[in-house]
ROKEDREN-451426 format. One record per residue: residue in three letters; x, y, z of N, C-alpha, C, O in turn. Coordinates in steps of 0.05 Angstrom, whole numbers, plus 32768, in hexadecimal, padded with zeros to 4 digits. Layout:
N
alaXYZXYZXYZXYZ...
***
This chain:
239
met891D838B8E30890E83A48E2E88F0839F8E3788E3838C8E2Fser88E683B28E4888CD83AE8E5288B983B58E3E88C083C48E2Cile88A183AC8E3E888B83B18E2B888883D28E29888883DD8E13asn888783DF8E40888583FC8E3F889D840B8E32889984208E25asn88B784018E3788CE840D8E2988C884078E0B88CC84198DFAhis88BE83F08E0488BB83E98DE988A883FF8DD988AB84078DC2val889584048DEA888184178DDC888E84328DD68888843C8DC0leu889E843E8DE688AA84558DE388C084538DCE88C584668DBEgln88CD843C8DCE88E684388DBD88DA84368DA088E7843D8D8Dasn88C1842B8D9C88B684298D8388AE84458D7588AA84468D5Dval88AB845A8D8488A384728D7888BD84868D7788BC849C8D6Elys88D3847C8D8288EC848C8D8288F484968D6588F884868D53gly88F784B18D62890184B98D4588EA84B98D3188EE84BB8D19lys88D284B68D3C88BA84B18D2888A584C68D2D88A884D78D3Eleu888F84C58D1B887C84D78D20886184CA8D2D885984B38D28ile885484DB8D3F883B84D38D4B882984E68D3E883084FD8D3Cval880F84DC8D3687FB84EF8D2A87E584F08D3E87DB84DB8D48ser87DC85088D4487C5850C8D5687AC850A8D4587A9851A8D33cys879C84F98D49877F84F48D3E876984FE8D4F875F84ED8D5Egln876185158D4E874D85208D62873885338D52873F85418D40ala872285318D5C870E85448D5386FB85478D6986EF85348D74leu86F785638D7186E485678D8886C885678D7F86C385688D66pro86B485668D91869885638D8B868F85798D77867E85748D66glu869985928D78868F85A88D65869E85A68D4E869A85B98D3Eglu86B085938D4786BE85928D2E86B185838D1A86A485708D24pro86B185848CFF86A485788CEB86AC85578CEC869C85458CE7leu86C585538CF186CF85378CF086CB85278D0B86D685118D0Dhis86BD85318D1F86B785248D3686A8850A8D33869085098D2Eser86B884F48D3686AC84D98D3286BF84C48D3786D484C68D2Bpro86BC84AD8D4786D0849A8D4B86D7848C8D3286EE84858D2Dtyr86C284868D2086C9847B8D0686DA848E8CF686EC84848CE9ile86D784A98CF686E984B78CE5870484BB8CEF871784BE8CDFmet870684BA8D0B872284B88D17872E84A08D12874784A18D0Egly872284898D11872E84728D0B8738846E8CEF874B845F8CEBarg872A847B8CDC8733847D8CBF874C84918CBF8760848D8CB1met874A84A68CCE875F84B88CCE877984AA8CD7878E84AA8CCAala8775849D8CF0878B848F8CF78797847A8CE587B084778CE5tyr8788846C8CD7879084598CC4879F84678CA987B2845B8C9Dala8796847D8CA287A4848C8C8F87C084998C9A87D3849D8C8Bala87BF849D8CB487DA84A78CBF87EE84908CBF880584938CBAtyr87E384778CC687F3845F8CC887FE84598CAA881684518CA7leu87ED845C8C9587F484578C7B880A846B8C71881A84658C5Fgly880984828C7D881B84968C77883684948C85884A84A18C7Dgly883884828C998850847D8CA8885084828CC48864847C8CD2ala883B848E8CCE883B84938CEC8841847B8CFC883984648CF6ala885284818D128858846B8D248847846C8D3C884B845B8D4Dgly8836847E8D418824847E8D59880D84938D52880F84A38D40ile87F984908D6487E084A08D6187DC84AB8D7C87E0849E8D91arg87D284C78D7C87C984D18D9887AB84D88D9287A384E38D7Eala879B84CF8DA7877F84CF8DA1876F84D78DBA877884D48DD1asn875684E28DB6874984EB8DCD872D84DF8DCC871E84E08DB9ser872884D28DE6871084C68DED871084A88DEB871D849D8DD9val8701849B8DFC86FF847D8DF986F684738DE186FF845F8DD6glu86E184828DD886D584778DBE86E884788DA686E984668D95asp86F6848E8DA4870884908D8D8720847D8D90872984728D7Cile872B84788DA9874084698DAF8738844A8DA68747843B8D99glu872084438DAE871884258DAA871484228D8A871A840D8D7Fglu870984368D7B870984348D61872484348D52872784268D3File873684448D5B875184478D4E8761842D8D54877084258D42lys875C841F8D6D876A84048D72875F83EE8D5E876B83D98D5Blys874883F58D52873D83E08D40874A83E18D24874C83CE8D14gln875383FA8D20875E84038D03877B84018D02878583F98CEDval878B84068D1787A784068D1387B583F78D2E87AB83F68D44leu87CC83EB8D2787DB83DF8D3E87F383EF8D45880A83E68D44leu87EC84088D4C8801841C8D5187FF84238D7187E984208D7Cpro8814842C8D7F880F84368D9887FE844E8D9A87FE845E8D88ile87EF84508DAD87DC84698DB087E284788DC987E2846C8DDFile87E684948DC787E584A58DDB87C784AD8DE187BD84BC8DD1gly87B984A48DF7879E84A98DFC879A84C18E1087A984C58E23ile878484D28E0A877D84E88E1A875F84E78E1B875184DA8E0Bile875584F58E2F873884FD8E2F873785188E38873D85208E4Elys872B85288E22872985458E26870C854A8E3386F785448E28lys870F85548E4A86F5855B8E5986F685738E66870885778E76val86E485868E6286E485A28E6E86D1859F8E8786BA85958E88tyr86DF85AA8E9C86CE85AB8EB686CC85C98EBC86E085D78EBCser86B685D28EC086B085F08EC586C285FD8EDB86C385F58EF2gly86CF86108ED386DE86218EE786FB86178EE8870A86208EF9phe870386048ED6871F85F98ED8872A85F88EBC871C85F18EA9asp874485FE8EBA875186008E9F876085E68E96876985E28E7Fval876285D48EA9876E85B88EA2875585AA8E94873E85AA8E9Dphe875D859D8E7D8747858D8E70875385778E60874485698E52ile876C85728E61877885598E54877C85448E6A878D85478E7Cthr876B852F8E69876B851A8E7D876C85278E99877F85228EA8pro875885368EA0875B85488EBA8757853B8ED3875F85468EE7thr874A85218ED6874585178EED874A84FA8EED875084EF8ED8arg874884EB8F06874E84D18F05873984C28EF5873F84AD8EE9asn872084CC8EF5870D84BD8EE8871384B98EC6870E84A48EB9glu871F84CE8EBD872984CB8EA0873F84B78E9D874084A78E8Bval875384B88EB0876984A58EB3875F848A8EB38769847B8EA3asp874B84828EC5873F84698EC8873484608EAF8739844A8EA6ala872484708EA2871A84698E89872C84628E72872784508E62leu874284718E718757846B8E5C876684528E62876F84448E50val876A844D8E79877884328E828767841C8E79877184088E6Elys874C841F8E7C873A84078E73873D84028E52873683ED8E48thr874584168E47874684118E28876084028E1E876383F98E07gly877484018E35878B83F78E2C879D84068E1C87B183FB8E11val8799841E8E1B87AD84338E0D87C984318E1587CE842A8E2Casp87DA84368E0387F6842F8E0987FF84458E1C880A84408E31ile87FA845E8E15880384778E2687EB84878E2D87D9848B8E1Dile87EC848F8E4587D784A38E4C87E584BC8E5087FA84BE8E5Dala87D884D08E4487E484ED8E4687D384FF8E5987BB84FF8E56leu87DD850E8E6A87CA851E8E7A87DA85388E8087F385388E80asp87CA854F8E8587D385688E8C87E685688EA387DE85628EB9ala8800856F8E9F8813856E8EB4881B858D8EBC882F85918EC9thr880B859E8EB4881285B98EBD880D85BD8EDB880285AB8EE7asp881585D48EE7881485D68F0387F785E28F0A87F385EA8F21arg87E485E28EFA87C985ED8EFD87B985DA8F1087BE85C28F11val87A585E68F1E879285D68F2D878185C98F1E877685D58F0Carg877D85AE8F23876B859C8F128750859F8F1D874C85AC8F32pro873C85918F0D871F85938F14871885868F318704858B8F3Fasp872A85768F36872485658F50873185748F6A8730856C8F81gly873E858B8F618749859A8F77876885958F7E877585A18F8Ethr877085808F6F878F85798F7587A085888F5D879785938F4Athr87BA85848F6487CE858D8F4D87DB85708F4587D7855B8F50ile87E985758F3187F6855E8F24880985528F38880C85398F38thr881885608F4C882B85558F5E881A85458F72882785358F80gln880085478F7687EE85398F8A87E585238F7D87E6850E8F88ile87DB85258F6587CB850D8F5A87DC84FA8F4C87D984E28F4Fphe87F085048F3C87FF84F08F2D880E84D98F3F880C84C18F37pro881C84DE8F56882784C88F64881384B48F6A881B849D8F6Cglu87FA84BA8F6F87E484A58F7387DF84978F5C87DC847E8F5Dleu87DD84A48F4387D784958F2C87F084828F2587EC846B8F1Earg8807848B8F288820847A8F22881F84628F348826844C8F2Clys881884668F4B8816844D8F618800843A8F57880484218F56glu87E984458F4E87D184358F4887D784248F2E87D1840D8F2Btyr87E584358F1A87EA84288F01880884288EFB881284378EEBpro881784168F09883384198F05883D840F8EEB885484168EE3asn882D83FF8EDD883683F68EC0882E84068EA9883683FF8E93gln881D841D8EAD8812842B8E9A882684438E93882F84508EA5leu882C84478E7A883A845E8E72882B84798E708816847C8E63phe8836848C8E7D882C84A98E7F883B84BD8E72885384BD8E73met882F84CC8E65883B84E58E57883284FE8E65881A85018E6Aala884485118E6B883E852A8E77883B853F8E61884D85448E51asp8826854A8E60881E85618E4F882785798E60881D857F8E76cys883B85878E558845859B8E65884585B58E56884285B58E3Dser884885CD8E64884A85E78E57886485F48E5B886986078E4Dthr887485ED8E6E888F85FA8E7588A385E68E7A889E85CF8E7Ftyr88BB85F08E7888D285DB8E8088CF85D48E9D88D185BC8EA3glu88CA85E58EAE88C785DF8ECC88B585C58ECE88BC85B08EDAglu889C85C78EC2888A85B38EC4889485988EB9888E85838EC3gly88A3859B8EA388AF85808E9788C285758EAC88C1855D8EB2val88D185858EB888E4857C8ECD88D6856E8EE488DC85588EEDgln88C1857D8EED88B185718F0288A385588EFB889F85478F0Cala889C85538EE1888E853B8ED7889F85248ED9889685108EE3glu88B985258ED288CC85118ED488D185088EF188D384F18EF7lys88D2851C8F0388D585158F1F88BC85098F2B88BE84FB8F3Fleu88A4850D8F21888D85008F29888984E38F1F887884D48F29gly889A84DD8F09889684C28EFF888B84BE8EE6888784A78EDEphe888684D38ED7887A84CF8EBC889184C48EAB88A984C78EB0asp888484B58E95889584A78E8588A084B88E6D88B584B18E62cys889384CC8E64889D84DE8E4F889084FA8E54887C84FD8E62val889B850C8E49889285278E49888E85348E30889E85328E1Egly887785438E2E887085518E16886F85708E1B8868857A8E30thr8875857D8E058870859B8E02885885A68DFC885685BD8DF5thr884285938DFF882885948DF5881B85AF8DFB881085BB8DE8leu881D85B88E13880D85CE8E1D881C85EA8E1E881285FE8E28ser883485EB8E13884586048E0F883186158DFB8829860C8DE7gly882C862E8E03881F86418DF387FE863E8DFA87ED864E8DF1tyr87F7862B8E0887D986288E0D87D1862B8E2887BA86268E2Ethr87E286358E3B87DB863D8E5687DC865B8E5887E886688E47asp87CF86658E6B87D486808E7387F1868A8E7587FA869F8E6Bala87FE86798E84881C86818E88882E86828E6E8843868F8E6Dthr882386728E598834866E8E40882786798E27883186758E11lys880F86888E2B880486938E12881586A48E04882686B18E10gly881386A68DE9882586B58DD8884086A98DD1884F86B48DC2arg884686908DDD886186848DD7886086798DBC884D866C8DB4gln8875867F8DAD887686758D91887A86558D93888886498DA4leu886A864B8D7F8869862E8D7C887286288D60886E86368D4Dpro8881860D8D60888985FC8D74889C860B8D8988AA861F8D84asp889A86008DA188AB86088DB588C885F98DB688CD85E78DC5tyr88DA86058DA388F085F98DA0890285FB8DB9890E85E78DC1ala890386118DC5891186158DDF890B86038DF4891C85F88E02met88F185FF8DF788E885EA8E0D88F085D18E0788F885C38E19ala88EE85C88DEF88F585AC8DE7891585A78DEA891F85938DF5glu892285BB8DE0894085B98DE4894985B48E01895985A28E06ile893F85C68E14894C85C18E2F893D85AA8E3B894A859E8E4Dleu892785A28E37891C858B8E43892D85738E3C893485638E4Dval893585708E208945855B8E16895F855C8E24896885478E2Darg896A85728E25898285768E368984856C8E51899885608E59asp896E85728E61896E856E8E7E895C85558E85895E854D8E9Dleu894E854A8E76893C85338E7F894B85188E74895A85188E61thr894485048E83894E84E98E7D893884D88E71893D84C38E66ile891D84E38E72890884D58E65890384E28E49890C84F88E43pro88F384D28E3788EF84DE8E1D88DF84F98E1C88CC84FE8E2Cval88E8850A8E0B88DB85238E0888CB85208DEC88D685198DD7ile88B185258DEF88A085248DD8889885428DD0888E85508DE1ala889D854A8DB6889685648DAF887C85658DA3887585558D91glu886B85788DAC884E857A8DA4884485958DA4884D85A48DB6gly8835859E8D93882B85BA8D93883585CB8D80884C85D48D81gly882485D38D6B882B85E68D56884085DE8D41884B85EF8D33ile884485C58D40885485BA8D2B884785B98D12883585A98D0Eser884F85CD8CFC883D85CF8CE8884A85C58CCD883B85C18CBAthr886385C28CCB887285B98CB4888785A68CB8889085A48CCFpro889085968CA488A385828CA988BE85908CAF88CF85838CBBglu88C385A68CA988DC85B48CB288DC85B98CCF88F085B78CDCglu88C585C18CDA88C685C58CF688C885AB8D0588D485A98D1Aleu88BB85958CF988BE857B8D0788DC85728D0688E7856B8D1Acys88E885738CF1890585708CEE8918857D8D02892A85728D0Farg891185978D03892185A88D15891D859F8D32893185A18D41leu890785958D3B8902858C8D55891185708D58891C856A8D6Dphe8912855F8D45892385488D498940854D8D468950853C8D4Dasp894985658D3C896485688D3E896B85738D5C898285718D64leu8959857C8D68895E85868D86895F856C8D978966856E8DAFgly895785548D8C895A853C8D9D894085318DA8894185218DBBile892B85398DA0891185308DAB890C85118DA5891685068D91his88FD85048DB888F984E68DB388E584E48D9B88EB84D58D88thr88D184F08D9A88BB84EF8D8688AB85098D8488B2851C8D93ala8897850B8D72888B85228D71886C851A8D69886785068D5Cval885B852C8D71883F85288D6D8838853E8D5B883E85558D62val882B85398D45881F854D8D32880185498D3087F985328D2Cgly87F2855D8D3387D485598D2F87C685698D1A87BE85608D04ser87C385868D2387B385948D1187BC85968CF387AC85978CE1ala87D885978CEF87E4859A8CD887DF85828CC487E485848CACile87D6856B8CD087D185518CBF87B4854B8CC187A885468CACthr87A9854B8CD6878E853E8CDB877685528CE0876085488CE5arg8778856E8CDE8764857E8CE1876085918CC9876A85A78CC8pro875185858CB6874C85968C9C874085AF8CA1874685C18C92tyr872F85B28CB4872385CA8CBC873985DF8CC1873985F38CB3glu874B85DB8CD2876285EB8CD8877185EF8CC3877786068CBDile877A85DD8CB3878C85DD8C9C878185F18C87878F86028C7Cthr876485ED8C83875885FF8C6F8759861C8C77875E862D8C67lys875486228C908756863D8C9D877086498C98877186618C92arg8786863A8C9C87A086448C9987A6864B8C7B87B4865F8C77phe879D86408C6887A086478C4E878E865F8C46879686718C38val8776865F8C4F876486738C4A876E868C8C56876D86A28C4Ahis8779868A8C6E878486A48C7A879B86AE8C6C879E86C68C6Bser87AF869C8C6087C486A98C5187BC86B68C3987C986C88C2File87A586AC8C2E879D86B98C13879286D68C19879686E98C0Barg878486D68C31877686F08C3B878C87048C428789871C8C3Egln87A186F98C4E87B7870C8C5687C887178C3E87D1872E8C3Fser87CB87068C2A87DA870F8C1487C8871F8BFE87D187308BEEtyr87AE87158BFF879D87228BE8878487288BF6877187198BF3pro8782873E8C06876987488C12875487498BFF875987548BE9pro873A87408C04872387438BF0871A875E8BF0871B876D8C04leu871187668BD7870A87808BD386EE87878BDE86DD87758BE1ala86E9879F8BE486D087A68BF286B9879C8BE186B687A18BC9gly86A8878C8BF0869087838BE2869187698BD8867D875E8BCFasn86AB875C8BD986B187428BCE86B7872C8BE586C087168BDEgln86B287338BFE86B587208C1386AA87088C1386AE86F98C25
***
């Protein structure tokens, strides 16, 4: 078994936890993400998904788990922001991260290319690097396998203009990708409960990434507060 196959095999049937905090969020800090990853490890996580070189380097000091690395960078006028250009890929390769995930939708990237144009070049330049395709549709997942990605994620379903309003988790997308692809399918996006996670594994997914439901107390708190307000609206003057 190759080193690459070993990495994917080690997360099969297990949980990957996304440890991310954007600059505007209270927990934004490589140190905090490192401790978050360590907590996830203690809880039984088999892998970590992390954003930015700084966070990845800190997390690598804290846990000996495979890491899916991304760099979120917004380029004005473009919707693609998960590892959007070659620059971000090059930076991630230098960290030695196990898997690099990038937007694999059909949208135009900040460098003017599409995924069908840029990925064959990246695959040729980094033949031994594992790459994960963050997709929003079944068609994009099929295309990603043809392009040479090592695994496909449902990550962007519901987060593109073409898929807005789609109910998450996207069980239907996961099910047909598992049916039709030969590479591992990773469920990601909107997984909020253990029951949802188990249902996805029942569909045959390789592994799953859970983020906000575990590592974003800001979002978790908002969910609980919203449920109270929905069930027990505040009286006038007591907001």
